[in-house]
C-alpha positions as CSV (number, residue, x, y, z in Angstrom):
1,X,0.0,0.0,0.0
2,X,1.2,3.5,-0.9
3,X,0.2,6.2,1.5
4,X,0.3,9.6,-0.2
5,X,-1.6,12.8,-0.4
6,X,0.2,14.0,-3.6
7,X,-2.4,14.2,-6.3
8,X,0.2,13.6,-9.1
9,X,1.3,10.3,-7.5
10,X,-2.3,9.2,-7.1
11,X,-3.1,10.1,-10.7
12,X,0.0,8.3,-12.0
13,X,-0.9,5.2,-10.0
14,X,-4.4,5.2,-11.4
15,X,-3.0,5.5,-15.0
16,X,-0.6,2.7,-14.4
17,X,-3.5,0.5,-13.2
18,X,-5.6,1.4,-16.2
19,X,-2.8,0.9,-18.7
20,X,-1.8,-2.4,-17.1
21,X,-5.4,-3.7,-17.3
22,X,-5.7,-2.6,-20.9
23,X,-2.5,-4.3,-22.0
24,X,-3.4,-7.4,-20.0
25,X,-6.9,-7.7,-21.5
26,X,-5.5,-7.1,-25.0
27,X,-3.0,-9.9,-24.7
28,X,-5.5,-12.2,-22.9
29,X,-8.1,-11.8,-25.7
30,X,-5.4,-12.4,-28.3
31,X,-4.2,-15.6,-26.6
32,X,-7.8,-16.7,-26.1
33,X,-8.8,-16.2,-29.7
34,X,-5.7,-18.0,-30.9
35,X,-6.5,-20.9,-28.6
36,X,-10.1,-21.1,-29.7
37,X,-8.9,-21.2,-33.3
38,X,-6.9,-24.3,-32.3
39,X,-10.0,-25.9,-30.8
40,X,-9.3,-25.3,-27.1
41,X,-12.1,-24.5,-24.7
42,X,-12.2,-20.8,-23.9
43,X,-13.7,-21.4,-20.5
44,X,-10.4,-22.9,-19.3
45,X,-8.7,-19.5,-19.7
46,X,-9.7,-18.2,-16.2
47,X,-9.1,-14.6,-15.2
48,X,-7.3,-15.6,-12.0
49,X,-4.9,-17.9,-13.8
50,X,-4.3,-15.2,-16.4
51,X,-3.6,-12.5,-13.8
52,X,-1.0,-14.7,-12.2
53,X,0.7,-15.5,-15.5
54,X,0.6,-11.9,-16.7
55,X,2.1,-10.5,-13.5
56,X,4.9,-13.2,-13.5
57,X,5.8,-12.3,-17.1
58,X,5.3,-8.5,-17.1
59,X,9.1,-8.0,-17.1
60,X,9.5,-10.1,-20.1
61,X,6.8,-8.1,-21.9
62,X,8.6,-4.9,-21.2
63,X,11.9,-6.4,-22.4
64,X,10.3,-7.5,-25.6
65,X,8.7,-4.1,-26.1
66,X,12.0,-2.3,-25.5
67,X,13.7,-4.7,-28.0
68,X,10.9,-4.0,-30.6
69,X,11.4,-0.3,-30.1
70,X,15.2,-0.7,-30.5
71,X,15.8,0.7,-27.0
72,X,18.9,-0.8,-25.5
73,X,19.7,-0.7,-21.8
74,X,23.2,-1.6,-20.6
75,X,24.5,-2.2,-17.0
76,X,25.1,1.5,-16.4
77,X,21.4,2.3,-17.3
78,X,20.3,-0.3,-14.7
79,X,22.8,1.0,-12.1
80,X,21.5,4.6,-12.7
81,X,17.9,3.3,-12.3
82,X,18.7,1.5,-9.1
83,X,20.7,4.4,-7.8
84,X,17.8,6.9,-8.1
85,X,14.9,4.6,-7.3
86,X,16.4,2.6,-4.4
87,X,17.2,5.7,-2.4
88,X,14.3,6.2,0.1
89,X,13.2,9.8,0.1
90,X,11.4,9.4,3.4
91,X,14.2,10.0,5.9
92,X,11.9,10.5,8.8
93,X,9.7,7.4,8.3
94,X,9.9,4.9,11.1
95,X,11.3,1.6,9.8
96,X,9.8,-1.8,10.5
97,X,13.1,-3.3,11.6
98,X,14.1,-0.4,13.9
99,X,11.4,-1.3,16.4
Protein backbone atom coordinates (compact mmCIF):
# COMPACT_ATOMS: atom_id res chain seq x y z
CA UNK A 1 0.00 0.00 0.00
CA UNK A 2 1.25 3.46 -0.88
CA UNK A 3 0.20 6.25 1.47
CA UNK A 4 0.33 9.62 -0.22
CA UNK A 5 -1.58 12.84 -0.43
CA UNK A 6 0.25 13.96 -3.57
CA UNK A 7 -2.38 14.24 -6.31
CA UNK A 8 0.20 13.65 -9.05
CA UNK A 9 1.27 10.34 -7.53
CA UNK A 10 -2.34 9.23 -7.10
CA UNK A 11 -3.10 10.11 -10.72
CA UNK A 12 0.03 8.30 -11.95
CA UNK A 13 -0.92 5.17 -10.00
CA UNK A 14 -4.43 5.24 -11.45
CA UNK A 15 -3.03 5.54 -14.98
CA UNK A 16 -0.59 2.70 -14.35
CA UNK A 17 -3.47 0.50 -13.20
CA UNK A 18 -5.63 1.40 -16.20
CA UNK A 19 -2.82 0.86 -18.73
CA UNK A 20 -1.80 -2.44 -17.10
CA UNK A 21 -5.38 -3.67 -17.28
CA UNK A 22 -5.72 -2.61 -20.92
CA UNK A 23 -2.49 -4.35 -21.96
CA UNK A 24 -3.40 -7.44 -19.97
CA UNK A 25 -6.86 -7.67 -21.55
CA UNK A 26 -5.48 -7.09 -25.03
CA UNK A 27 -2.97 -9.93 -24.70
CA UNK A 28 -5.51 -12.15 -22.91
CA UNK A 29 -8.06 -11.76 -25.70
CA UNK A 30 -5.40 -12.40 -28.34
CA UNK A 31 -4.22 -15.59 -26.61
CA UNK A 32 -7.78 -16.74 -26.07
CA UNK A 33 -8.76 -16.19 -29.74
CA UNK A 34 -5.68 -18.04 -30.93
CA UNK A 35 -6.46 -20.95 -28.58
CA UNK A 36 -10.08 -21.08 -29.72
CA UNK A 37 -8.87 -21.22 -33.33
CA UNK A 38 -6.89 -24.33 -32.33
CA UNK A 39 -10.03 -25.89 -30.82
CA UNK A 40 -9.28 -25.28 -27.14
CA UNK A 41 -12.09 -24.53 -24.71
CA UNK A 42 -12.25 -20.80 -23.93
CA UNK A 43 -13.73 -21.37 -20.46
CA UNK A 44 -10.42 -22.87 -19.33
CA UNK A 45 -8.71 -19.49 -19.65
CA UNK A 46 -9.71 -18.16 -16.23
CA UNK A 47 -9.09 -14.58 -15.17
CA UNK A 48 -7.34 -15.61 -11.95
CA UNK A 49 -4.88 -17.86 -13.77
CA UNK A 50 -4.32 -15.17 -16.39
CA UNK A 51 -3.59 -12.48 -13.79
CA UNK A 52 -0.96 -14.72 -12.19
CA UNK A 53 0.71 -15.53 -15.50
CA UNK A 54 0.60 -11.93 -16.69
CA UNK A 55 2.12 -10.52 -13.49
CA UNK A 56 4.87 -13.16 -13.54
CA UNK A 57 5.80 -12.34 -17.15
CA UNK A 58 5.32 -8.55 -17.12
CA UNK A 59 9.08 -7.95 -17.06
CA UNK A 60 9.51 -10.12 -20.14
CA UNK A 61 6.79 -8.15 -21.92
CA UNK A 62 8.63 -4.92 -21.16
CA UNK A 63 11.93 -6.40 -22.38
CA UNK A 64 10.30 -7.53 -25.63
CA UNK A 65 8.71 -4.09 -26.10
CA UNK A 66 12.02 -2.30 -25.54
CA UNK A 67 13.69 -4.66 -28.02
CA UNK A 68 10.93 -4.03 -30.57
CA UNK A 69 11.37 -0.27 -30.12
CA UNK A 70 15.16 -0.73 -30.48
CA UNK A 71 15.76 0.71 -27.01
CA UNK A 72 18.86 -0.81 -25.48
CA UNK A 73 19.72 -0.73 -21.79
CA UNK A 74 23.19 -1.57 -20.56
CA UNK A 75 24.45 -2.21 -17.03
CA UNK A 76 25.06 1.50 -16.40
CA UNK A 77 21.42 2.26 -17.29
CA UNK A 78 20.31 -0.29 -14.71
CA UNK A 79 22.77 1.05 -12.15
CA UNK A 80 21.48 4.56 -12.73
CA UNK A 81 17.89 3.34 -12.34
CA UNK A 82 18.71 1.50 -9.12
CA UNK A 83 20.71 4.45 -7.81
CA UNK A 84 17.84 6.90 -8.12
CA UNK A 85 14.93 4.55 -7.34
CA UNK A 86 16.39 2.58 -4.41
CA UNK A 87 17.19 5.70 -2.39
CA UNK A 88 14.32 6.16 0.07
CA UNK A 89 13.21 9.81 0.11
CA UNK A 90 11.36 9.36 3.40
CA UNK A 91 14.19 9.98 5.86
CA UNK A 92 11.88 10.49 8.85
CA UNK A 93 9.71 7.41 8.32
CA UNK A 94 9.91 4.87 11.12
CA UNK A 95 11.34 1.62 9.80
CA UNK A 96 9.82 -1.76 10.55
CA UNK A 97 13.14 -3.30 11.61
CA UNK A 98 14.08 -0.38 13.86
CA UNK A 99 11.42 -1.26 16.42
